[in-house]
N, C-alpha and C positions, 0 to 999 in steps of 0.2 A: 394600143394603150399609150398614153402620154408618158414620156420619161419624167422621172422624179429625181430631184437633187437634194432632198431634204437633209440627208446626213452627210452631205459632201461639202467641203470647203470650196466654194466657187470664187475664182479670181478672174475679173475682167481686165484685159490688158490691151492697150493700143498697139498698132503695128510698129510705131516709131519707138516705143519702149522695148519691144521684143527684138526688133531687128534694126540694123544700121541703115537708115533711109536718108542720110544726110545728102547724098548726091542727088537723089531724085527730088528731095524737098528743095534743094537749091535751084533745080530746074523750075519747080513750081513758083518759087519766089521771084526768080529773075525773068521767066518767060511766060508764066501763066498756066492755067489749067489745061488748055489744049496741048501745049508742049509737054506738060507733065504726063498726060494720058498717052501720048505717042511714045514718050520715053519708057514708061512702064510696060507698055505692050511690046515694044521692041526688045526689052530686056527681061521679058517674063520667064524665060528659061535660064536666066542667070541668078543663081541662088544669092540671097542677101546674106551679109555677114551678121553674126550675132550682135545684138544691141546690149545696152547696159543691164537690162533685167533678164537677159537670156539665161545666164548661169543659174539664177534663182529658179526660173521656170523649169529648167531641165531637172533640177533636184526635186522640185515639187511634183512633177510628173512621175519621177522615179518612185515616189511613195506608193504608187498604185501597183507596182510590180508584185505579182504573186498574191495580191490581196484584193478584196472588194474595193471599188473605187472610193478613195478618200479625198481626192483633189480633182477639180475640173477647171481647166483653163479655157476661157472663151475669149475670142478676139473681137474687139469692137473698134471699127476703123472708119475714118472719113472717106476712104477709098470707095469707089463703086465696085460692084462685083467684077466688072471688066478689068479695071486696074488692080483689083485685089487678087487676081489670079496669080500674080507674081508672089504675093504673100503666101497663098496656099501652097504654091510650088516650093517655096523656101521652107515652109513647115514640113512638107514631105521630105525634102532633101535632108533636113537635119533630124528626121526621125522623131518629131514631136507629136505626141498623141493629142492633137487639137483638132476637133471636128466641128465645133460650133462657132459661128461668127455672125456679126451684123456689120454689113457694109452700107454706110449711110449716104454715099454720093455727095459728100461735102457738108452735110448737116452735122451738127454737134452730136457725137455718138454716146455721150455719158449716160443719157437717159435710158439706154438699153441695158445698163448694168442691173437695174432692179428687176426687169422681167426675167433675166437670167438667174435671179436669186443670188447675185454676187455679194459676198461679204466685203470685198476689197476691189477697188478700181485703181489701176496704175496707168498713167499717161504722161506725156511730155507737155501737155497743154494745161497751163495753170488755170485757165478759165473753166475748162471742163472739170478739173479736179475740185475747184471751189464749189461748183454747182452740185457735184456728186456728194460732197460733204454736207452741203446745206440740205440735201434730200435724205440724209441719214445713213449714207454709205461711207465706210472708211475709204479714204482716197489719198493718194500722194502723187506729187509731180516728180517723175524720175529725172534727176539732174544729170547733165553731161559729166562723164567720168571715163578715164582711160584705164581704170583699174581692172585687171584681169581676174579670171577664176582663181579662187584660193587654193584649189587642189584638194580640199577636204571633201570627203564623201558625205559628211553630215550637212544638212541644211541649217544654216545659222542665221537667225533673224534677231536684230537688236532694236529696241524701242527706247525713245525718250519717255519720261514719265508725264509731267504736267502738260495738258492740252493734247496728249497723244493717247497713252493708256488711261490716264485720269483726266477729269475735267480740268479747266483752267482756273477754278476757284482760288486755289492757293497762289497761282501765278499772278492773279489780279491783286491779291494782298501784297505780294512782293513788289510789283511794279508801282502800286499806288503809295505804299507806306515804307518800303525799304526792307533790307535784310533782317534787321533786328526784330521788327514787328512780325515779319513772316516767320522767323524762327520761333518766336514766342507763341504765335498763333498755332503753328503746327505742333509744337510741344503740348500746348493745352488741349488740342484736338486729337492727340495721338491715338485714342481709342475709338475715334469716329472714322469709319471707312470713307475714303474719298469717293465721290461719285465717279462713275465710269466715263471715260473719254471715247472718242470715235473708234479707237483701235482695241477697245476691250473685247468686242466679239471676235476679232481676229486672233487675239491671244487665247481666248477661250477655245476656239476651234483648233488651234495648234495643240493646246493642252489635251483636248479630246483625242487627237490623233496620237499624241505621245503615250496616252494611257493604254494603247493597244500593244505596247512593247514593254519588256522589262527595262527599268531605268537605265541600265548600263548598255542597252542595245538600241536605244532610241535613235532614229535617223534625223531627229530634229533637236536643235539646242537653241534656247532663247536667252536673251540678256536684257536687263534693264540698265540703261546708261543715262544717268541723271546728274544734273548740276547740284542737286541737293547734297547735303552732308549732315552730320549730327548737329543738333538733335532732330532735324526734320526727317531723318531716315525712318524713324520708328513708325510714323503714320503710314508710310508706304508699305513697310513690311506687314503691318497689321491689316492693311487694305487687301493685299494679295492673299493673306491668310483667310480673311473674311470671304473673299471671292472663291476660295478653294481652287485656286489656279496656281499651277507650278511655273516658276521661272527659274532657269538653271543657274544663271550668273547675274550678279547685281554689282554695279559700280556707282558709288556715291562720291562724286568727284569734286564737289565744292568749288566749281568754277574752272577747274583745270580742263584744257582742251580735250575733246573726246576722241579725236582722230586716231592717235596712237593706240588707245585702248581698243578701239574698233578693229584696227589692223591686227592687233595681237589676238583678239577674239576670232578673227577671220570671218567677219560678218559678210553674208551674201547680200544683205540689204539692211540699211539702218533708216528708221523713221524718226524725224524730229520736226518740231514746229517752228524753230527759229532759224532765220537765214544764216546767221553767223555760224551756228553750230553745223548746219548743213554744208556750208562752203568749206569748213575745215574737214568735215567727215568725208566729203566726196573725193578728196585728195588721196584717201586711203581705202575706201570701200564704196560700193554702189550705195546711193543715198536717195531717199524720197522725202521731199519737203511736204509737210502736212500744214496747209494754210488755214489753221484753225486756232481760235482762241484770241486772247487779248494781244498777243504779239503780232497778230496778223490783222488787226482791226483796220 
């Protein structure tokens, strides 16, 4: 009987987002594919160090302990099965419950996210991420960061609003007509829920998992971190209410830099569509750039 992942949050991740592969990638860039293959095979029993997304993946997999499977992590990688042996050996070394993978031998791997029923694709390759988004899968480019594990046992995920959780309709008004018109428009449309953005299904899946726990015992905590401020806050609040989706913390910052708030929240990952916000955030927490919407035209 074929395995089914219908009620499982499936996240597809590239090997370079999960592990630190900078040394071997440098061999590939400087010496070519043959040297890279020889390097990986020679080091296949040397465990790779955790990458930027590793702490988040560890906490996601911990959600399955003592319960029916709620999260599935699948690896999709440009490695071949031969060079990918080091990846699987590292997965085993770190005790990660990852058993499904697609090794594409140099071909772009993003298209295998959909056959795995992935709700989210994480990669360090911006091109792959863009193509996944265009195909209707939430996706983000994991940015370089030296920020370590927060130490919190809770999985903490933070989202920007416009062009991430919500569509970029309001952001288009802001960029075309300025803050005053944007504020007036959002105040006038306060009772009209915003259309969903690419990460709405991810938030909904996290909300579904949270619902299996008493509110004060949830292993997941979510946050909305947006540049919006009053009066544009009301439409956001009413939108989440209309979606019947729980979000634990919300920060309406009115243009104040997000990094310190994310550090205080202890986010394991933050998703934002704007390069400037991402560059600030990644100094404080692991960050995924979502190349979606008018800011990424």
